[in-house]
C-alpha positions in Angstrom: 76.0 181.2 75.3 73.7 181.4 78.3 73.5 185.2 78.0 72.6 184.8 74.3 69.9 182.4 75.1 68.5 184.7 77.7 68.5 187.6 75.3 66.7 185.5 72.7 64.1 184.3 75.2 63.5 187.9 76.3 63.4 189.3 72.8 61.0 186.7 71.4 58.6 186.6 74.4 55.8 185.4 74.6 57.0 182.7 72.3 59.1 179.8 73.8 62.6 179.6 72.5 64.8 176.5 72.5 68.3 176.2 71.2 69.6 172.9 70.0 73.1 171.6 70.9 76.0 173.1 69.0 76.8 171.5 65.7 80.4 171.0 64.6 80.4 174.3 62.8 79.1 176.1 65.9 75.6 176.6 64.6 72.5 175.7 66.5 68.9 175.0 65.6 66.6 177.6 67.1 63.0 176.5 67.6 60.2 179.0 68.3 57.0 177.6 69.8 53.6 179.2 70.6 51.9 179.2 74.0 50.4 175.7 73.3 53.9 174.3 72.5 53.3 174.0 68.8 56.4 174.6 66.7 56.0 177.8 64.7 59.5 178.3 63.3 62.8 176.5 63.1 65.9 178.3 62.0 69.5 177.3 61.8 71.5 180.1 63.5 75.1 180.3 62.7 77.8 180.8 65.3 78.7 184.3 63.9 75.1 185.4 64.4 75.2 184.2 68.0 78.4 186.0 69.0 77.9 189.3 67.1 75.2 191.4 68.7 74.3 193.3 65.5 73.8 190.0 63.7 71.7 188.6 66.5 69.5 191.6 66.3 69.0 190.8 62.6 68.1 187.3 63.5 65.5 188.4 66.0 64.0 191.0 63.6 63.8 188.3 60.9 62.0 185.9 63.4 59.6 188.7 64.4 58.8 189.3 60.7 58.3 185.6 60.0 56.0 185.2 63.0 53.9 188.2 61.8 53.6 186.6 58.4 52.6 183.2 59.9 50.0 184.9 62.0 48.6 186.8 59.1 49.6 190.2 60.5 52.0 191.0 57.6 51.7 190.3 54.0 54.9 189.0 52.3 54.0 190.9 49.1 54.4 194.2 51.0 57.9 193.1 52.1 58.8 192.1 48.6 57.6 195.5 47.2 59.5 197.4 49.9 62.6 195.5 49.1 62.3 196.3 45.4 61.4 200.0 46.0 58.0 199.4 44.4 55.8 200.2 47.4 53.6 203.2 46.7 49.8 203.6 47.4 49.3 200.0 46.4 50.9 198.8 49.7 48.0 200.3 51.6 45.6 197.8 49.8 47.5 194.8 51.2 
């Protein structure tokens, strides 16, 4: 688990990452804070996501996406359009 925590800390820098204690099902609460220490995101990360490197990469990618949305650097409507294959020239206007 220590190596997983280290990977998360490195992958999510400059944000501060803390992992809660393991729950009975093996999941943990991941908290992401900004430089001031304000909580930006909290996400329950399941044991399978913590032990499978591919799933862990998906978790990190999702956290990066959510941070960009929170900071106003990414519009969630663009993501929705991309997911539904509807993104054409309209996405440039977002």
